[in-house]
ROMAR-79288 format. One record per residue: residue in one letter; x negated, y, z of N, C-alpha, C in turn. Coordinates in steps of 0.05 Angstrom, whole numbers, plus 5000, padded with zeros to 4 digits. Example, Ala and Ser with C-alpha at 12.3 -4.5 7.8 and 13.67 -1.06 7.14 Angstrom:
2
A473648865156475449105156473649345156 S474349555142472749795143474250015157 
//
This chain:
447
M293265932627294665942659297466022644 G298665982623301366112610302266372617 K303766452633304366692640302466892648 L300266722670298266912685295666872661 Q294567162655292367142632289867212655 E289467352671287367392688288167322725 F286767152738286767172777284967182781 D283867362796280567392807280467522822 I278167522842277367622872275267742859 L275568052872273868252866273468242899 F270068352904269068492924268768702921 A268868882943267969182945264369142939 N264269332913261569392916260469102906 N261668932899261068692882258668522907 K259068582930257668552954258568212956 V255468022963257267762965255067722990 V254167803003251967733023252267893056 Y254367813069254767963094253567773117 S253868033146252667913172255567863179 P254867693209257267703229258167953243 G260267963239261268263252262568443232 D261168403208261668563182265368593175 S266168733156268168713142268368603114 I269668503113269168393082271668483064 S271968623049274468733035273968733002 G277268792993275968772957278568732942 N279168672927282268712911282968422895 L285568322895286268172878286768262853 K285968172829285868292800288168052787 I290168182783292368002766292668102732 R292767952720293568072691295967822673 T298167862674300467802663301267872635 G301967672615303367642590305167742592 N307867662611310367652614311567662642 S313267782647313567842673313867612694 L313267512718312467272732313367382770 Q315667182767317067212790315467072812 Y314567162839313667032861315467042882 K314566882899315766892925313667022959 A310766972941308967112955306667072952 I304867312953301867272944300667332964 K298367162975296967143004293767072994 V292567213014289867243015288367073041 N286866843040285966673055283366763064 C282066823088278966823090278266563113 H276066423100275466163112273066143114 G272065983140269665943138269565683161 S267365483149267165263164264765033156 C264664883173261764623162263264413166 G262264243144263363953135260363743136 I260063603150257263353149258863133139 S257162933120257862683123255062443125 N255762253124252662093129252461913100 K254062073078253461963046251762263032 L250862213017249162472990251362492981 N251262752984253262912961255862892964 D257262742985260162702992261062893011 T263062942995264963203005267363133023 S268262853033269862723042268362753075 W268663053085266762993110267062803136 T265862723153264862643181266362703195 L265462933198265863103219265963383211 S267663543224267163813213267764003238 E267764293234268764533246269264763242 Q270664863251271965203236271165343253 Y270565583236269765863254271366103245 F272366063223275866343227277666223199 N280066283204282166203177283766383179 S283866593170285966813170287366843137 T289666853144291266933122292667173117 L292567323099293967563095295767613070 S298467633076300367663047300067953040 V298967943020299268243003301868342986 A303268112990305468182966307967982983 D310668042982312667882990314167922973 K315967692956317867672939318667832920 G317667882893318267962872318167872841 T317268172827316368052800314268212796 L312668092783310168192771311068232745 T310868472733311168522701309168542688 A308968582663306568452641305368672647 G302868642644300268752652298168692667 E296668902681294168862701296169002728 H294868852749296068892777293768852801 S293269022817291469002835292469042866 F291768842876292868772917289368812930 P289868992948287569082965288368862987 F285168762997284968603017282868633045 Q282168653067280568673089280768463108 F278468373114278468123142275268213152 A276068213176273768203197272667923209 I269767933201268767723207268067693236 P268967473243267067373272264967503278 A263367553306260967643305259167373311 A260667133314258766883328259166713307 V258466743282258366503261256266413246 P255866123239252166163227251766173204 T249366243190248366283172248866093153 S250366233125250865923100249165753101 F249665583091247565273091248965183065 E246865013050247964813030245964583029 G245964323036244564123042245163833026 P244663623027245263403010247363233025 F247463293058249163143075251263383089 G250763623080253163803097252864093083 K255164323085254464463081256264653102 I254664953107256865083116257365313095 V260165353094261865493076264265743083 Y263365923065265566183074266466223047 R269066283043270566313015273466493025 I273766582997276366753001277666652979 K280266632986282666392972284666592970 A285266652944288466752938290566522927 F292466572934295866382924297966532912 I298766512886300866612885303466362882 D304466412904307666152908309566312891 T310266102871312466192854314865982860 P317166082848319866002857319565622848 R321565552862322065222858321465222830 F320764952827319864832797317664992782 S317065212787315165392773312365312784 K310465362761307365292782306465472790 D304865372819303465542831300765702822 Y299565872832297065902831294766052842 K292465892840290165922859287866012850 A286466152866283566352857282166222890 Q279566202876277966232905274766392889 K273966442915270566532907269666562934 P266966442937264466492959263666712960 F262666772981260866893001259066843023 Y257266983024254766833037254466993065 L254066863085253267083113250666973123 L249667173134246967153143245767293168 N245767113186245367083218242467103222 L241867423224238567493222237467333249 L235267213251233367033266231567263263 N231367413294229467593296226667443310 L224667403305221867273313221567393345 N221567613341220967743370221767723391 E225067563385226067453412225067133415 V223667073406222466763407219766803433 P219766673453218066683468216066613461 D212866783469209866723461210166683431 I212666823406211566773383208866913373 E207667003384205067223369202867033377 Q203266863400200366673410199966513388 P197466463384196666163366197365953370 N197765753355199265483365197465303363 H196365143381194164843388195764623389 A194264453370194364143380192064043373 V191763733391189263623391190263383395 T188563103378188662893387185862783383 T185362503400184062393393183562083382 K182561933365183661773349181361593355 K181261323378178761063372179360963354 F177760933343178160593324176860403314 T176860203306174959933300174859973270 Y171659923260171859913237169259703222 L168859563204167559383205167459153224 L170259103228170958913252170558913283 V167758963279166159033305165159313319 K165859413294164759773307165959893315 T166460103330167960243338167360583337 G169760733341168461043333171161163340 T170361493345172161593353171761903333 V175161953328175462283315176962403327 M175762673338177962893346178263073323 L181263063325182663273305183763453315 R183063763320184063853329185864153304 A187964293306188864453291190164703307 C190564923297191165193306192165343280 S194865463285195765713271195865983282 D195866143265195266413280197866453298 L201066413286202566493302204166263299 R207166323317208566113317210766133304 G211066433290213866403274212166643248 Y214766523223213166683204216266773182 T216066933172218267033146217266893118 P219166873105217966853078216467023059 G214866983052212367123038209967233055 Q210267113091207967113096205566853098 V202666923104201766713103201766563132 V200666333131200466163148197866063150 R196166223178193166103171193265873187 L191265703180190765483193187565513194 A186965343219183665303226184065043238 T182264803232182364523237179464513243 E179264333262176164293269176863983275 I175163823259174163513262171163473277 H171563293292169163183302169062893296 N167962823282167362473271164562363290 K165662243309163562123326163361883317 S163361733295163161453292161361443261 G160861233254159061123235159861113207 K162861233209164961263182165561513166 D165161543145166361723129169961723145 T170962023147173662013148175562053118 G177561953117179162033094179062333091 S181162403070181862663072183962753089 V183063053092185063203118187863333102 L190363313108191963383094193063593119 A194363903102196264013119198064123108 S201063993123203164043104205064143122 L206664373104209264603113211464333108 I213064283133215464103140217564203143 Q219964103130221764233141223963963149 K225264033170227263763185229463803185 V231563703181233963773174236163563190 T237763643212238463493231241263503216 Y243163343217246063273211247563083235 R248763203253249363063275251962923272 T252262693256253762473254253862343275 K255962123277256161963303253261813309 R251761783280248461713285247361823270 P245862103287244362283270242662223244 L243062433226241462283208239762543197 Y237462453196234562643188234762683152 D233862923147232862993120230263143127 L227662983120224963173118224763203097 R223363423094222063583060218963653066 T217563573053214763763048215563943024 I215064183037214864463029212064573006 A209564533025208264573010205964323024 E204064373005201764173022199264183014 V197264213033194564243028192564053029 E190663963011188563703013185163823020 G184463753040181763783043180263523042 A177363573036175163363037175363223062 G174562963060173762843092171562993103 V169162853123167862893141166062623140 K163762683136161562523138161762413168 A160462113167159261993188157462133205 G158462183235157562363250157062673250 K158662743232158963123236161563193245 H160163423248162763633258163863803235 A165963833229166164013199169264213218 E169364453205171564603207172664633176 W175164723176176964713150178964863162 R178665203137181165403142182065503112 E184365433122186665373094189065603097 Q190465653083192965843089195365713071 I197465703076199665593065201965903062 I202765933033204566203034207566113041 V209466253063212166143063213266193043 P214865973027217066023008219766173016 P221466263002224066323013225266013022 L225866063049226865783063229465893083 P230765773085233065753106231965793130 Q233165993154230966063177231565823192 S229965813218230565603236232765593252 A233465483262235365393280239065563272 L240265403268242965553263245365563281 A244565863294246265933314249465913305 C250765803328253065823324254365593312 C252765393304253465073292252364863301 G254264783306253764483323253464223305 L253864233288253563993267250563993254 I250164163245246864233230244464373243 E242364273241240264413255238164393237 V236164613244233364553229231564693240 D229264573235226364553248224864593230 Y222264693230220364713213218064673233 F214764523217212764473226210364463212 I208164483227206264413202204064193209 Q204063983193203863763207200363733187 V198963673208195663693199194363273207 S193363223180193562903189191062843178 L190062683187187162483167188462263158 R187662133133188661963116186961693127 S184661673144182961553153180761603173 P180561503198183461353208186061533213 E188461463214190761593209190361733240 A190762003242191062163259192662383251 V195262503274195762723264197462823285 V197063133286197663333298200063473293 T201263583310203763743300204563963308 L204864183294205264453308207564553299 P209764593315212264713308212164963301 I213665093279213765323275216165473276 Y217365703273219765823267219066023238 I221865993228221266143208224166323211 G224366583207225766743210226166933186 N227267163202228267433178227067653183 I226567663214224768013222222067873229 A220167963225217567893226216668003255 V215167813257213567833288212268093292 T213268323310210968543310209368503332 L206568503319204068443342203568623357 S202768563390201968833401199468923394 P198869123410195869283400194369033405 C194068863437191868643434192168413412 S194468373407194968133386193368233356 R193868563355193068663332190868633319 S188468743346185368743345184868513341 L186168263352184768033357184567933321 A187067983311187367843283186168013265 S185868303269183368453250180668353256 S179368233277177068133283176567923262 S178967763261178067523251180667373233 Q180967263209181967233181183666973195 Y182066893214183166533221183466593243 P185066413265185166313290182766123297 S181966153324179565933339181365733341 T180165503336180865283345180565203377 Q179065423391178665333410179865463429 S181065333454182465553469181965723479 P182265943490180466213500179266083529 D180065913543178865813573177265583563 R176165523543175165213540172665243549 I171565103567168565063570167564803551 T165964863540164264693523161964523544 P162764283538161364123563158564113551 S156964033573153464003567153863793548 A154763573545153163343530155963163524 P155963083500158962983484158062663498 P161562633493160962313507160062133493 A158561903506157061683495158861473481 E157761413455158561343433156160953431 P158360803429156560583425153860583397 H152160433402149760463380150160293367 D149660163342149259903338147759903317 G145660023311142359973300143260113272 D145660233260144660253234145160583242 G144260783250146260973261148761113255 G150360813256152860803264154861123282 A155760953299157161163320155761333325 A155061563318153361793327155061943348 G153062093366154262343385155762553369 G157762673371158962843364157163103356 A157463193337155563453334156563653346 G154663833358155064133372157064283353 P158164523360159464663341157064833323 G154764823333152865023317152364823288 A152864633291151964443260154364343249 S156664533259158564473245158964533212 E160164403193160264403162162864563157 E163264663132165664723120166664503100 I170264433105171164233090172664393064 P170964323047172264403014175564313007 T176964523005180064392994179964382966 K180564132966181363902941183664082924 S185964012936188064132918190264292938 H191864432922194164622940196964502922 S199264352936201764392921203164632916 Q203464842934203965082920202165252900 Q203965212870203665352846204765502831 D203765662818204965842808205465792771 P206965872753206765732730205565732715 S202365912716200465852703198665632710 G198765532735197865322752195265382766 Q195465592778193265662789194865592829 A192365612836193565582868194665792874 S195865702900198065902909196266092932 A194766032940192866182955192666452936 T192566442909191666722899194166832887 M196566702903199166872895199667112911 S201167282901201867502923204867452936 P205367462962207467432977209967602963 S209667752947211167882931212767682913 A211667422907212467262885215167102908 Y215967142933217367022949219167282951 G220267472937222367672941224667562952 H225567672963228367602973231367802962 A232267652951234667792935237267652938 P238167742955241167672968242667732946 G245167492946246967542921246367402903 Q243767362899243667072878242966822893 R243866612872243966382884242566172867 G240366022891239065832871239665512876 G237565382879239065092887239165002914 G240264772918241364752943239064812960 G239664872986237064963007237964793034 G235964703041235864553067235664703093 L236964553118236864753139237364563159 G236164563180236764453199235364413229 G235364203245233064313270232864043290 P232864023320231363913325234063753338 G232763453334235063293342235163143361 G236663113384236162963407238262833413 E239462593402242062433402242262313431 S244462373435244862153469246261903456 S246261843430247261613428244361373424 G246161123430243161013434242860803405 A243960833387243560733365241160863349 A240060683329238160833320238761023296 P237161243296238361433273237561343246 L239461383228239561383203236761533188 F235161473170233061763152233661693125 C233461993116233462043089230562183087 V229362143081226262203071226262343039 S225062553036224962623015223062803005 T222262912982219863082984220463252966 G219063472964219363702949220763952958 A220264232942220864472959224064512960 T224364672977226864712984227665042973 V230565052973230465372962233365502976 P233365682980235465742995237565832971 F240165932986241866072965241366232953 Y240166482964239066732953237066792959 S235666682936232666722921231566852901 E230266932894229367122873228166772852 G229366792824228166562815229066342819 S227466102813227765822819225765742827 A226265442836222865342844222965082834 T221364982831220864652812219464472834 P220864282845220064182873217764042861 M215863972882213163892876212863652888 P211063502876210663232888208663212901 T209063052927206463032948205762742953 S203762742967202062472971202262453003 C203862653018203562663046205762363053 S204662283080206562123085208762233112 L210662243107212362473133213162283155 I212362433178212762283205215162453214 L216562293232218762363250217762603265 P217462733273216062903300218362863319 P216562963341218462863367220663133370 E222963013386225363153389224563393409 Y226163603398225163893416226464033423 S229663853433232663923445231463933469 S229563833492228763863519226764093522 S224964053503222464263501221964403486 D220864623488219764853467217964753444 Y216064493448213864423430214164083440 P211863973424212563733429210563613448 H211363333458209463293481205963303470 E204463413489202463343486200163143483 P198563093463196962833464194362813489 P193062603498192262543509189962813508 P188662943530186463173527184062973517 S182263193505179763043488177863083516 Y175263003508173163033529172363263535 E172263413513171763793528174363873539 E175963783533178863923553178363803578 S177763513578177463473609175363563626 C173563613612171063723626171864023632 S173364163616174564473621175864443647 S177264223649180164193669179064073693 A176563903702175563663718174963933745 P175363833773174264003791171864093787 P170664243807167464303801165964103819 R163764043814161863843829159763943857 P160163853876159863953905157464143899 D155564033886153064163885152864393865 R155564423848155064693836156864883842 I157964813869159465033882157465293899 Q157965553891156765663896156265763929 
//
């Protein structure tokens, strides 16, 4: 640096994570070996978002600015040899999004310092990032403490002439979680066919939407659990859990270019059947009401049946093929338990994450991990088809404890329905049982 031996930005109390509306303060530390003339010493506080349709490209296609303030801490003079300190302070606006860094865009905040020197002399610059956390309170999301249900029925043909039906139903205990909490899943499969199903998969998936001219989606499988298949003519239940790792929160409030969504996808390999459970990931956990708390304590996992569901008196008729093929669906009393085959969340010792303590995902503001991903529902108005970037592996936010190694996944990633026009995806066609429960009563049954 020649005459300038040290030029650094120091935050008060070494604080690097702030909230909207906070005041950020610190000092410029300057050390010179000889006297240094200057025209001005300035400090700038800047926050902006930029996105691109190219991977890891900083030549932003679109950008938006949240604030840009400049403070002059010294006007025209000479810095004598030795150490100098100049204090600064800025007010952070109340409406700014959480910091974010992804492969196609960033929300960044930083302090920049400048020493403007006379003509023909070298100017000096320094900068240091800081991070904003705009807390998402899950208790402000409607119906967040209610179980999340989804169901689909798949009719398929096998052995060219035989037909069968498989009903897949999944339920999560809540609709929102914070890092370290456990997502409890209950899955029910009615295999009303003469063919064994493939394995069942449950995946925690993150969807990031970058709103370029042609919206770009980045899908990542964060965690995955695999269970065994269901035998022909059987009814089985599968109960599993996924620990939520440190992840950026859902919905980047105050950001118009990047959005985040999370959902649980439960799928069968064969026949191909998928249900989607949208969930929120926030910073302030759901506070259960006394009624919900008592229900939660009575059973570790949610019921796959809706509270008002009426069990039909007889299952739907299936074509018989003479070899015991398409069997009628087994009743709930004959259900079997599906064993779990593998779990993608693992600790360094190789044990499944179901045995890990939630404290393994501790939150440590101020430490920066790998690139995080964040985004949300995408409902583009452009008629052009969106671009896709499909990737796998765990995602780590900027301030999480330790580091994470991306885990391989075998789950096929399916772009979920857009959530911009409704809170949840479109409902699939009702199953036979649901049709029975919603059908008008027969005249001979009216009292």
